[in-house]
C-alpha positions as a Python dict, from the first residue, in 0.01 Angstrom:
ca = {
    (1, 'X'): (0, 0, 0),
    (2, 'X'): (-186, -232, 234),
    (3, 'X'): (-554, -306, 186),
    (4, 'X'): (-786, -374, 476),
    (5, 'X'): (-1017, -672, 475),
    (6, 'X'): (-1389, -607, 468),
    (7, 'X'): (-1542, -673, 809),
    (8, 'X'): (-1887, -713, 665),
    (9, 'X'): (-2195, -509, 599),
    (10, 'X'): (-2278, -238, 845),
    (11, 'X'): (-1921, -216, 971),
    (12, 'X'): (-1747, 114, 1016),
    (13, 'X'): (-1388, 66, 899),
    (14, 'X'): (-1150, 314, 1050),
    (15, 'X'): (-798, 372, 926),
    (16, 'X'): (-566, 541, 1174),
    (17, 'X'): (-233, 696, 1097),
    (18, 'X'): (100, 555, 1203),
    (19, 'X'): (116, 815, 1474),
    (20, 'X'): (-231, 736, 1597),
    (21, 'X'): (-133, 372, 1636),
    (22, 'X'): (177, 484, 1819),
    (23, 'X'): (-50, 646, 2076),
    (24, 'X'): (-270, 340, 2097),
    (25, 'X'): (-7, 70, 2111),
    (26, 'X'): (319, 252, 2150),
    (27, 'X'): (449, 112, 1822),
    (28, 'X'): (763, 260, 1667),
    (29, 'X'): (631, 448, 1363),
    (30, 'X'): (658, 817, 1277),
    (31, 'X'): (381, 1073, 1263),
    (32, 'X'): (330, 1088, 888),
    (33, 'X'): (-42, 1141, 838),
    (34, 'X'): (-365, 1240, 1004),
    (35, 'X'): (-651, 1042, 1150),
    (36, 'X'): (-876, 915, 871),
    (37, 'X'): (-1225, 770, 921),
    (38, 'X'): (-1404, 580, 646),
    (39, 'X'): (-1780, 583, 704),
    (40, 'X'): (-1876, 302, 469),
    (41, 'X'): (-1814, -73, 467),
    (42, 'X'): (-1581, -245, 225),
    (43, 'X'): (-1216, -254, 138),
    (44, 'X'): (-1027, 71, 186),
    (45, 'X'): (-680, 186, 81),
    (46, 'X'): (-519, 341, 389),
    (47, 'X'): (-295, 642, 346),
    (48, 'X'): (-34, 498, 582),
    (49, 'X'): (159, 177, 630),
    (50, 'X'): (-30, 61, 934),
    (51, 'X'): (-403, 46, 987),
    (52, 'X'): (-657, -59, 1241),
    (53, 'X'): (-1014, -166, 1193),
    (54, 'X'): (-1284, -238, 1441),
    (55, 'X'): (-1654, -303, 1443),
    (56, 'X'): (-1839, -23, 1615),
    (57, 'X'): (-2168, -211, 1595),
    (58, 'X'): (-2047, -519, 1783),
    (59, 'X'): (-2259, -590, 2088),
    (60, 'X'): (-2052, -554, 2402),
    (61, 'X'): (-2076, -827, 2663),
    (62, 'X'): (-2203, -737, 3005),
    (63, 'X'): (-1934, -600, 3231),
    (64, 'X'): (-1686, -507, 2960),
    (65, 'X'): (-1619, -187, 2775),
    (66, 'X'): (-1360, -332, 2536),
    (67, 'X'): (-1420, -389, 2168),
    (68, 'X'): (-1238, -628, 1939),
    (69, 'X'): (-999, -496, 1678),
    (70, 'X'): (-759, -625, 1418),
    (71, 'X'): (-442, -432, 1339),
    (72, 'X'): (-247, -519, 1027),
    (73, 'X'): (117, -412, 998),
    (74, 'X'): (303, -370, 672),
    (75, 'X'): (552, -646, 762),
    (76, 'X'): (280, -910, 754),
    (77, 'X'): (219, -932, 1128),
    (78, 'X'): (-138, -911, 1252),
    (79, 'X'): (-230, -811, 1605),
    (80, 'X'): (-555, -896, 1776),
    (81, 'X'): (-646, -638, 2036),
    (82, 'X'): (-937, -511, 2235),
    (83, 'X'): (-974, -135, 2237),
    (84, 'X'): (-1123, 38, 2539),
    (85, 'X'): (-1300, 370, 2523),
    (86, 'X'): (-1179, 614, 2786),
    (87, 'X'): (-1528, 754, 2850),
    (88, 'X'): (-1873, 605, 2812),
    (89, 'X'): (-1895, 425, 2482),
    (90, 'X'): (-1798, 441, 2119),
    (91, 'X'): (-1932, 681, 1862),
    (92, 'X'): (-1846, 739, 1499),
    (93, 'X'): (-1696, 1079, 1581),
    (94, 'X'): (-1465, 967, 1861),
    (95, 'X'): (-1110, 1095, 1850),
    (96, 'X'): (-848, 822, 1853),
    (97, 'X'): (-675, 961, 2162),
    (98, 'X'): (-965, 843, 2381),
    (99, 'X'): (-896, 475, 2319),
    (100, 'X'): (-679, 251, 2530),
    (101, 'X'): (-564, -104, 2464),
    (102, 'X'): (-681, -335, 2741),
    (103, 'X'): (-601, -681, 2599),
    (104, 'X'): (-338, -760, 2338),
    (105, 'X'): (-244, -1089, 2175),
    (106, 'X'): (-34, -1126, 1864),
    (107, 'X'): (76, -1382, 1611),
    (108, 'X'): (322, -1360, 1322),
    (109, 'X'): (227, -1476, 978),
    (110, 'X'): (593, -1509, 883),
    (111, 'X'): (858, -1740, 1031),
    (112, 'X'): (1118, -1603, 1267),
    (113, 'X'): (923, -1469, 1560),
    (114, 'X'): (1033, -1249, 1845),
    (115, 'X'): (1289, -1402, 2082),
    (116, 'X'): (1169, -1515, 2421),
    (117, 'X'): (1172, -1239, 2678),
    (118, 'X'): (1153, -959, 2420),
    (119, 'X'): (842, -742, 2415),
    (120, 'X'): (683, -810, 2073),
    (121, 'X'): (599, -441, 2031),
    (122, 'X'): (948, -309, 2112),
    (123, 'X'): (1204, -167, 1866),
    (124, 'X'): (1428, -468, 1932),
    (125, 'X'): (1147, -705, 1832),
    (126, 'X'): (1089, -503, 1518),
    (127, 'X'): (1459, -529, 1428),
    (128, 'X'): (1443, -909, 1465),
    (129, 'X'): (1141, -917, 1234),
    (130, 'X'): (1315, -684, 989),
    (131, 'X'): (1620, -912, 982),
    (132, 'X'): (1400, -1216, 916),
    (133, 'X'): (1224, -1040, 633),
    (134, 'X'): (1534, -907, 454),
    (135, 'X'): (1802, -1172, 517),
    (136, 'X'): (1738, -1487, 315),
    (137, 'X'): (1949, -1745, 503),
    (138, 'X'): (1842, -1937, 813),
    (139, 'X'): (2165, -1885, 1006),
    (140, 'X'): (2133, -1771, 1369),
    (141, 'X'): (2090, -1398, 1403),
    (142, 'X'): (2411, -1229, 1528),
    (143, 'X'): (2344, -1181, 1897),
    (144, 'X'): (2626, -928, 1940),
    (145, 'X'): (2455, -707, 1680),
    (146, 'X'): (2096, -759, 1797),
    (147, 'X'): (2206, -655, 2146),
    (148, 'X'): (2290, -313, 2005),
    (149, 'X'): (1927, -251, 1907),
    (150, 'X'): (1748, 26, 2090),
    (151, 'X'): (1640, -60, 2446),
    (152, 'X'): (1350, 184, 2423),
    (153, 'X'): (1007, 49, 2492),
    (154, 'X'): (737, 93, 2232),
    (155, 'X'): (571, 365, 2438),
    (156, 'X'): (902, 550, 2486),
    (157, 'X'): (972, 528, 2113),
    (158, 'X'): (635, 682, 2033),
    (159, 'X'): (687, 955, 2292),
    (160, 'X'): (1034, 1056, 2171),
    (161, 'X'): (930, 1036, 1806),
    (162, 'X'): (657, 1285, 1882),
    (163, 'X'): (908, 1515, 2054),
    (164, 'X'): (1144, 1503, 1755),
    (165, 'X'): (859, 1583, 1519),
    (166, 'X'): (776, 1887, 1732),
    (167, 'X'): (1143, 1997, 1755),
    (168, 'X'): (1113, 1955, 2131),
    (169, 'X'): (1350, 1666, 2202),
    (170, 'X'): (1603, 1897, 2368),
    (171, 'X'): (1353, 1965, 2647),
    (172, 'X'): (1364, 1599, 2745),
    (173, 'X'): (1729, 1523, 2667),
    (174, 'X'): (1826, 1362, 3002),
    (175, 'X'): (1528, 1127, 2984),
    (176, 'X'): (1599, 1048, 2619),
    (177, 'X'): (1967, 975, 2683),
    (178, 'X'): (1899, 761, 2986),
    (179, 'X'): (1618, 558, 2832),
    (180, 'X'): (1787, 510, 2494),
    (181, 'X'): (2132, 435, 2646),
    (182, 'X'): (2309, 718, 2465),
    (183, 'X'): (2616, 934, 2525),
    (184, 'X'): (2478, 1284, 2522),
    (185, 'X'): (2519, 1445, 2862),
    (186, 'X'): (2765, 1733, 2827),
    (187, 'X'): (2916, 1666, 3171),
    (188, 'X'): (2972, 1300, 3084),
    (189, 'X'): (3143, 1386, 2757),
    (190, 'X'): (3360, 1640, 2935),
    (191, 'X'): (3460, 1382, 3196),
    (192, 'X'): (3555, 1139, 2921),
    (193, 'X'): (3769, 1408, 2758),
    (194, 'X'): (3946, 1461, 3090),
    (195, 'X'): (3980, 1085, 3132),
    (196, 'X'): (4142, 1062, 2792),
    (197, 'X'): (4412, 1310, 2894),
    (198, 'X'): (4484, 1155, 3234),
    (199, 'X'): (4454, 782, 3170),
    (200, 'X'): (4561, 526, 2916),
    (201, 'X'): (4306, 254, 2982),
    (202, 'X'): (4073, 310, 2695),
    (203, 'X'): (3805, 578, 2672),
    (204, 'X'): (3845, 821, 2385),
    (205, 'X'): (3620, 1110, 2300),
    (206, 'X'): (3759, 1172, 1954),
    (207, 'X'): (3717, 911, 1683),
    (208, 'X'): (4010, 670, 1726),
    (209, 'X'): (4280, 744, 1468),
    (210, 'X'): (4329, 374, 1398),
    (211, 'X'): (3967, 341, 1293),
    (212, 'X'): (3966, 648, 1071),
    (213, 'X'): (4297, 563, 912),
    (214, 'X'): (4198, 210, 825),
    (215, 'X'): (3883, 343, 664),
    (216, 'X'): (4049, 627, 477),
    (217, 'X'): (4387, 467, 398),
    (218, 'X'): (4564, 795, 478),
    (219, 'X'): (4768, 724, 786),
    (220, 'X'): (5079, 942, 786),
    (221, 'X'): (5421, 785, 823),
    (222, 'X'): (5536, 980, 1129),
    (223, 'X'): (5259, 850, 1355),
    (224, 'X'): (5334, 566, 1592),
    (225, 'X'): (5265, 225, 1442),
    (226, 'X'): (5149, -33, 1693),
    (227, 'X'): (5302, -382, 1675),
    (228, 'X'): (5075, -617, 1483),
    (229, 'X'): (4855, -338, 1351),
    (230, 'X'): (4928, -451, 994),
    (231, 'X'): (5069, -781, 874),
    (232, 'X'): (5114, -998, 566),
    (233, 'X'): (4878, -1276, 470),
    (234, 'X'): (5147, -1542, 520),
    (235, 'X'): (5135, -1474, 896),
    (236, 'X'): (4791, -1635, 916),
    (237, 'X'): (4924, -1988, 951),
    (238, 'X'): (4873, -2230, 1239),
    (239, 'X'): (5163, -2218, 1481),
    (240, 'X'): (5282, -1869, 1393),
    (241, 'X'): (5339, -1631, 1685),
    (242, 'X'): (5267, -1264, 1617),
    (243, 'X'): (5189, -947, 1814),
    (244, 'X'): (4824, -859, 1852),
    (245, 'X'): (4744, -487, 1858),
    (246, 'X'): (4503, -337, 2106),
    (247, 'X'): (4173, -451, 1957),
    (248, 'X'): (3957, -337, 2249),
    (249, 'X'): (3653, -125, 2178),
    (250, 'X'): (3752, 204, 2342),
    (251, 'X'): (3431, 393, 2280),
    (252, 'X'): (3158, 425, 2546),
    (253, 'X'): (2879, 173, 2513),
    (254, 'X'): (2579, 310, 2326),
    (255, 'X'): (2277, 173, 2140),
    (256, 'X'): (2126, 227, 1799),
    (257, 'X'): (1815, 439, 1774),
    (258, 'X'): (1499, 304, 1613),
    (259, 'X'): (1500, 417, 1251),
    (260, 'X'): (1175, 601, 1309),
    (261, 'X'): (1373, 839, 1533),
    (262, 'X'): (1716, 844, 1366),
    (263, 'X'): (1564, 911, 1025),
    (264, 'X'): (1406, 1238, 1136),
    (265, 'X'): (1687, 1370, 1355),
    (266, 'X'): (1915, 1622, 1179),
    (267, 'X'): (2242, 1465, 1063),
    (268, 'X'): (2450, 1693, 843),
    (269, 'X'): (2703, 1973, 881),
    (270, 'X'): (2448, 2211, 730),
    (271, 'X'): (2224, 2144, 1033),
    (272, 'X'): (2491, 2142, 1300),
    (273, 'X'): (2323, 2426, 1490),
    (274, 'X'): (2008, 2216, 1530),
    (275, 'X'): (2213, 1919, 1646),
    (276, 'X'): (2399, 2129, 1901),
    (277, 'X'): (2068, 2252, 2039),
    (278, 'X'): (1928, 1900, 2068),
    (279, 'X'): (2234, 1764, 2248),
    (280, 'X'): (2300, 2078, 2457),
    (281, 'X'): (2643, 2126, 2301),
    (282, 'X'): (2828, 2455, 2355),
    (283, 'X'): (3031, 2616, 2078),
    (284, 'X'): (3367, 2489, 2201),
    (285, 'X'): (3251, 2183, 2392),
    (286, 'X'): (3370, 1825, 2361),
    (287, 'X'): (3023, 1730, 2240),
    (288, 'X'): (3047, 1977, 1951),
    (289, 'X'): (3378, 1817, 1851),
    (290, 'X'): (3217, 1474, 1864),
    (291, 'X'): (2933, 1590, 1638),
    (292, 'X'): (3150, 1774, 1385),
    (293, 'X'): (3416, 1502, 1355),
    (294, 'X'): (3157, 1233, 1297),
    (295, 'X'): (2970, 1441, 1040),
    (296, 'X'): (3291, 1533, 858),
    (297, 'X'): (3386, 1169, 821),
    (298, 'X'): (3037, 1062, 719),
    (299, 'X'): (3017, 1335, 454),
    (300, 'X'): (3367, 1273, 317),
    (301, 'X'): (3370, 1178, -51),
    (302, 'X'): (3415, 802, -103),
    (303, 'X'): (3746, 659, -211),
    (304, 'X'): (3788, 501, -553),
    (305, 'X'): (3550, 206, -596),
    (306, 'X'): (3409, 267, -247),
    (307, 'X'): (3040, 284, -159),
    (308, 'X'): (2986, 422, 189),
    (309, 'X'): (2714, 514, 434),
    (310, 'X'): (2691, 606, 800),
    (311, 'X'): (2407, 417, 966),
    (312, 'X'): (2238, 502, 1294),
    (313, 'X'): (1984, 219, 1301),
    (314, 'X'): (2004, -153, 1247),
    (315, 'X'): (1747, -131, 968),
    (316, 'X'): (1978, 109, 781),
    (317, 'X'): (2271, -127, 831),
    (318, 'X'): (2071, -421, 695),
    (319, 'X'): (1956, -216, 396),
    (320, 'X'): (2308, -103, 312),
    (321, 'X'): (2462, -450, 343),
    (322, 'X'): (2195, -616, 131),
    (323, 'X'): (2219, -343, -134),
    (324, 'X'): (2587, -436, -180),
    (325, 'X'): (2592, -809, -110),
    (326, 'X'): (2238, -929, -173),
    (327, 'X'): (2013, -1095, 82),
    (328, 'X'): (2241, -1386, 180),
    (329, 'X'): (2435, -1185, 436),
    (330, 'X'): (2652, -1324, 717),
    (331, 'X'): (2781, -1091, 990),
    (332, 'X'): (3120, -1171, 1145),
    (333, 'X'): (3340, -1005, 1404),
    (334, 'X'): (3624, -1080, 1643),
    (335, 'X'): (3470, -1249, 1946),
    (336, 'X'): (3633, -1041, 2219),
    (337, 'X'): (3943, -840, 2303),
    (338, 'X'): (4151, -1120, 2455),
    (339, 'X'): (4510, -1122, 2332),
    (340, 'X'): (4529, -745, 2296),
    (341, 'X'): (4876, -592, 2321),
    (342, 'X'): (5053, -926, 2359),
    (343, 'X'): (5205, -1199, 2146),
    (344, 'X'): (4952, -1461, 2042),
    (345, 'X'): (4972, -1788, 1855),
    (346, 'X'): (4761, -1853, 1547),
    (347, 'X'): (4555, -2171, 1567),
    (348, 'X'): (4319, -2313, 1306),
    (349, 'X'): (4256, -2076, 1016),
    (350, 'X'): (3948, -2078, 792),
    (351, 'X'): (3925, -1877, 471),
    (352, 'X'): (3582, -1731, 407),
    (353, 'X'): (3453, -1809, 58),
    (354, 'X'): (3713, -2083, 43),
    (355, 'X'): (3990, -1825, 83),
    (356, 'X'): (3906, -1673, -255),
    (357, 'X'): (3904, -1302, -329),
    (358, 'X'): (3561, -1166, -247),
    (359, 'X'): (3364, -849, -180),
    (360, 'X'): (3262, -742, 168),
    (361, 'X'): (3101, -467, 370),
    (362, 'X'): (3299, -345, 668),
    (363, 'X'): (3137, -144, 946),
    (364, 'X'): (3340, 58, 1198),
    (365, 'X'): (3208, 245, 1499),
    (366, 'X'): (3222, 622, 1498),
    (367, 'X'): (3180, 809, 1822),
    (368, 'X'): (2845, 990, 1837),
    (369, 'X'): (2570, 1033, 2099),
    (370, 'X'): (2389, 729, 1959),
    (371, 'X'): (2553, 429, 1795),
    (372, 'X'): (2678, 513, 1447),
    (373, 'X'): (2863, 277, 1215),
    (374, 'X'): (3062, 387, 915),
    (375, 'X'): (2984, 109, 666),
    (376, 'X'): (3159, 81, 332),
    (377, 'X'): (3203, -171, 55),
    (378, 'X'): (3542, -337, 35),
    (379, 'X'): (3634, -505, -293),
    (380, 'X'): (3917, -747, -368),
    (381, 'X'): (3971, -882, -19),
    (382, 'X'): (4027, -1218, 142),
    (383, 'X'): (3870, -1276, 482),
    (384, 'X'): (3985, -1523, 746),
    (385, 'X'): (3861, -1653, 1078),
    (386, 'X'): (4143, -1767, 1304),
    (387, 'X'): (4162, -1925, 1647),
    (388, 'X'): (4373, -1701, 1871),
    (389, 'X'): (4576, -1899, 2123),
    (390, 'X'): (4770, -1801, 2433),
    (391, 'X'): (5129, -1822, 2315),
    (392, 'X'): (5239, -1995, 2637),
    (393, 'X'): (4957, -2234, 2723),
    (394, 'X'): (4833, -2272, 2364),
    (395, 'X'): (4472, -2257, 2488),
    (396, 'X'): (4217, -2075, 2274),
    (397, 'X'): (4140, -1726, 2403),
    (398, 'X'): (3964, -1564, 2106),
    (399, 'X'): (3828, -1613, 1759),
    (400, 'X'): (3974, -1340, 1541),
    (401, 'X'): (3847, -1200, 1214),
    (402, 'X'): (4112, -1073, 975),
    (403, 'X'): (4072, -899, 640),
    (404, 'X'): (4346, -887, 376),
    (405, 'X'): (4329, -612, 115),
    (406, 'X'): (4460, -760, -208),
    (407, 'X'): (4457, -439, -412),
    (408, 'X'): (4640, -154, -237),
    (409, 'X'): (4718, 45, -551),
    (410, 'X'): (4494, 337, -446),
    (411, 'X'): (4648, 372, -100),
    (412, 'X'): (4875, 660, -11),
    (413, 'X'): (5250, 586, -27),
    (414, 'X'): (5262, 733, 325),
    (415, 'X'): (5013, 481, 463),
    (416, 'X'): (5144, 334, 788),
    (417, 'X'): (5101, -19, 653),
    (418, 'X'): (5374, 41, 397),
    (419, 'X'): (5599, 194, 662),
    (420, 'X'): (5541, -105, 889),
    (421, 'X'): (5576, -368, 618),
    (422, 'X'): (5835, -198, 400),
    (423, 'X'): (5661, -164, 65),
    (424, 'X'): (5436, 60, -140),
    (425, 'X'): (5095, 90, -311),
    (426, 'X'): (4995, -204, -526),
    (427, 'X'): (5307, -406, -442),
    (428, 'X'): (5177, -613, -148),
    (429, 'X'): (4857, -717, 19),
    (430, 'X'): (4787, -568, 363),
    (431, 'X'): (4603, -749, 643),
    (432, 'X'): (4459, -627, 972),
    (433, 'X'): (4229, -758, 1242),
    (434, 'X'): (3867, -649, 1275),
    (435, 'X'): (3852, -486, 1617),
    (436, 'X'): (3605, -565, 1892),
    (437, 'X'): (3249, -451, 1806),
    (438, 'X'): (3341, -370, 1446),
    (439, 'X'): (3218, -615, 1186),
    (440, 'X'): (3251, -750, 838),
}
C-alpha cells in the first residue's frame, strides 16, 4: 500500500480511486474502488494503488483557475499536474468528475523512461515502465515485442475499461476493435475464412496446425509433413544447406490489450456466451470457432513437466516468463520470414548458454480477437541463433532461432517429427525453427 506525503497543516488530502484518476488523466487502471475524501491533514493510507493529493487552500494566481497537484503511482513515478475545476472554484464537497487536467508534466524516479515519441500516459509507456521494473538486465528492450503493446490512448483505455466494467463493451465493439487494432468484426472474420478456402497465400482463421502440434506434441503421422519442419541438431552447422519451412506469420496482425482490460474480460469456456455477445459472434460463425478453439487449447491440461499460460497482455507475459526463469530474461525470435519454403544455407551458429542444455519459455501466437500467446515452459532444450544465407549468393537474409528438444520421451510415437526423421520417443533430439512473431 502506498502512503501519501503530508502536504502540511491545513491541507485537505484527497485520495481518489483508480477509476477516478482514469477520468482525470485517462490512465489505464480499473475501477476498483470509490471516491474517498480525507478531511484532515497528515499521512493517509489510500484504499487503491494510485492516489492524488492537492491543496485546496492554495491561493490561486490572478487569471488562472488551475490548482497544483501531485499524483503518485504505485510504480514509483510521480506526476506534477494542475487540476482545473469545471465550474467556479473548489470546495471540499466537489465531485471528482468536475475536474480537468490543464497542465501536466512528469518525471520518473526510476531509470528506463518512456521512449521518445510515446505518450507517457499511454498503455505502451506503462508496458515499457513495467519491463524496466521487472526485468533486471540492461539489454535493449525487444522492439518487436514492444510494438505489439496496445495502441490505445490513455483516455481510450479508461473509456473501454469503464464499458467492460458495466458489461456494455458490445455496444461499442466497432470503435473498440478499430482503436485497439483487434480482429473482431464478424464480416472480417468471415472474409478471412473465405480467403482461407480460396487462396494459399497465408491467412488462416483456425489456429495453424503446425503451431498447435508443436505445442502439444501430438501431430498425427498421416498429415503432410513440410520439408524442413523438423531436423536434427547436426544440421545446424555452417555451410550446410537445408530446406526452410514456411515460417511466415499467417495470422492477421493484432495487438495486446492493456492488462486492465484483458484481466476483466471473460476468458473461459464456462463464459463463452458472454464472449460471443461481446464480439457479436453467432452460434455457427467463424468468430465462435475462433473463440472456442483458442479457449480449448488454453484450458487443455499441461503436458508432463509443462507449465503453461495463455497471456493477453504484455504484463502477463512478463510475469509468466519471470516466474519460470527469474528476472534476467532475454527475448529472442527469428528476425523475419526470409528463406521460407526454399533451400537455405546455414551461416554462423551461436549456442545460447554456451550450447548447454537449458530451460526456456516458448510463446506461440493463438488466433483470437486480441493478441494471445500460448506460453509454456520448455525444459531440457538447446537453443541456437543461426545466420540464414541465400543458398546461391551466400548473402545473409535472416537470423533464425532454432530450439532443439533433447528429451522427447514423452512425445507420441505418431508425432510427425519421428515420421520425418525416422525414429521414436526418447531416441533422438528434435529441432525446429521458431516462426516469425513467435518467441523464446
